[in-house]
C-alpha positions in Angstrom: 13.5 -6.9 -14.6 13.1 -9.9 -12.6 11.1 -10.2 -9.5 11.4 -13.3 -6.8 8.1 -13.6 -5.0 8.0 -15.8 -1.6 5.9 -16.1 1.3 4.9 -17.1 4.9 8.5 -17.2 5.9 7.1 -17.5 9.6 11.0 -16.7 11.3 12.5 -19.6 9.8 16.1 -18.6 9.2 17.0 -21.7 7.3 14.4 -21.3 4.5 15.0 -17.4 4.4 18.4 -17.6 3.8 17.8 -20.2 1.2 15.4 -17.9 -0.5 17.7 -15.0 -0.4 20.5 -16.9 -1.7 18.7 -17.9 -4.7 17.3 -14.2 -4.8 21.2 -13.1 -5.3 22.1 -15.9 -7.5 19.3 -15.0 -10.0 20.1 -11.4 -9.3 16.4 -10.5 -8.7 15.6 -6.5 -9.2 13.0 -6.7 -6.4 11.7 -8.9 -3.7 8.0 -9.2 -3.1 7.4 -10.7 0.0 3.4 -11.5 0.6 3.5 -11.4 4.5 3.9 -13.5 7.4 7.6 -13.0 7.9 8.7 -13.1 11.4 6.2 -15.1 13.4 4.3 -18.6 13.2 1.4 -17.7 14.9 -0.5 -19.9 17.2 -1.7 -22.5 14.3 1.7 -23.3 13.3 5.0 -25.4 15.3 7.8 -23.2 15.0 9.5 -23.9 11.8 13.1 -25.6 11.1 15.4 -22.8 12.8 13.1 -20.4 14.1 14.6 -17.2 14.4 12.6 -14.0 13.8 15.4 -11.3 14.9 18.0 -13.3 12.4 15.1 -13.1 9.9 14.6 -9.7 10.7 18.4 -8.5 10.1 19.0 -10.9 6.7 15.7 -9.0 5.4 16.7 -5.8 6.1 20.4 -6.2 4.5 17.9 -6.5 1.2 15.8 -3.5 2.6 16.4 -1.6 -0.8 14.6 -4.5 -3.0 11.8 -5.5 -1.0 8.1 -4.7 -1.4 6.4 -6.6 1.4 2.4 -6.9 2.5 1.4 -7.4 6.0 0.2 -10.8 6.9 -2.3 -12.1 9.6 0.9 -12.8 11.6 2.4 -9.1 11.6 2.1 -6.8 14.1 3.3 -3.0 14.8 6.5 -4.0 16.2 7.7 -6.0 12.9 7.2 -2.6 11.0 9.1 -0.5 13.7 12.2 -3.5 13.4 11.8 -3.7 9.5 14.2 -1.7 7.3 11.7 -1.7 4.6 7.7 -0.7 4.7 4.9 -3.3 5.1 2.2 -2.3 3.4 -1.7 -3.7 3.8 -1.4 -4.2 0.3 0.3 -2.7 -3.0 -0.3 -2.8 -6.4 2.8 -2.4 -8.9 3.2 -2.4 -12.6 5.6 -4.5 -15.1 5.7 -6.4 -18.0 2.7 -4.3 -19.2 0.7 -5.7 -16.7 -1.0 -4.3 -13.1 0.0 -6.5 -10.3 -1.8 -6.7 -7.0 -0.3 -7.8 -4.0 -2.0 -9.1 -0.7 -1.3 -11.5 2.1 -5.0 -13.4 1.4 -6.5 -13.1 4.5 -8.4 -10.0 3.7 -8.3 -10.4 -0.2 -8.3 -13.6 -1.8 -8.8 -15.9 -5.0 -12.5 -16.3 -3.4 -13.0 -12.5 -2.6 -11.2 -10.4 -5.1 -10.8 -6.6 -4.9 -12.6 -4.4 -7.3 -10.1 -4.1 -10.2 -7.4 -6.7 -9.3 -5.5 -5.9 -12.4 -3.9 -8.7 -14.4 -2.2 -10.7 -11.6 -3.5 -11.1 -8.4 -0.7 -12.4 -6.1 -1.5 -13.9 -2.6 0.1 -15.8 0.3 -1.5 -17.1 3.2 -2.6 -20.4 2.8 0.8 -22.4 2.3 -0.6 -24.1 -0.7 1.1 -23.1 -4.0 -1.2 -21.8 -7.0 -0.4 -20.8 -10.3 -3.5 -20.5 -12.7 -4.9 -18.5 -15.3 -8.8 -17.8 -14.9 -10.2 -15.8 -18.1 -8.0 -12.8 -18.0 -6.4 -12.7 -14.4 -3.6 -14.9 -13.6 -3.8 -16.0 -9.8 -0.8 -16.8 -8.1 0.3 -17.8 -4.6 3.9 -18.7 -4.3 3.0 -21.2 -1.3 5.1 -20.9 1.6 8.6 -20.8 2.0 8.8 -22.7 5.7 5.5 -24.3 6.2 4.3 -25.6 3.2 0.8 -27.2 3.2 1.5 -29.0 0.4 4.2 -30.7 -1.2 7.1 -28.0 -1.8 8.9 -25.4 0.2 8.0 -22.6 -2.8 8.7 -19.6 -4.2 7.8 -17.6 -7.6 10.1 -15.9 -10.1 8.2 -13.1 -12.5 9.9 -11.9 -15.7 9.8 -10.7 -19.2 8.5 -14.5 -20.1 6.0 -15.0 -17.4 5.6 -16.5 -13.9 7.2 -19.7 -12.8 6.7 -22.0 -9.4 10.0 -23.1 -7.9 10.7 -25.6 -5.3 12.8 -23.9 -2.7 15.1 -27.2 -1.6 15.8 -28.3 -5.3 15.0 -25.3 -7.4 12.9 -27.4 -9.8 10.6 -25.6 -12.2 7.1 -26.9 -11.1 4.7 -24.6 -13.4 5.1 -22.0 -15.7 2.7 -19.0 -17.3 3.6 -17.2 -20.1 2.2 -13.6 -20.8 1.3 -14.5 -24.0 
């Protein structure tokens, strides 16, 4: 089983296409999206090739593989145009791990839910994080389209662990093994 994890697309068809192309290349079984899919919000300038309708269409083509959580920029209309559910948060089980998915504006690394499991995935900050604190892996893939650190980034999670990658160079930035 292989998961590709992205967050904060903010309506950029340019970066969404790059992300989905990689998802296809690595033959991802599931695509985990951590919110802020279509709109950029009032705090961000529109990203490169801002085209929310095109992003909707692209994501809908992969609906059967997508598990998505709602970001602070999502609205009710976004659920209406999406062919996949956009959940408030989600929990999945893989690799013998409980994995909690959230955007990060309600629960976050500094405000964890009760029993966050083994892996806590959040987006929202546009800053990539991959670290282990005691028995909990904290993972944020950063932003696909509007990073606030040096990388447009995403993550891959498989039987070996979790790896953070640069979206543009596909360079391995950081890895945490399950062991």
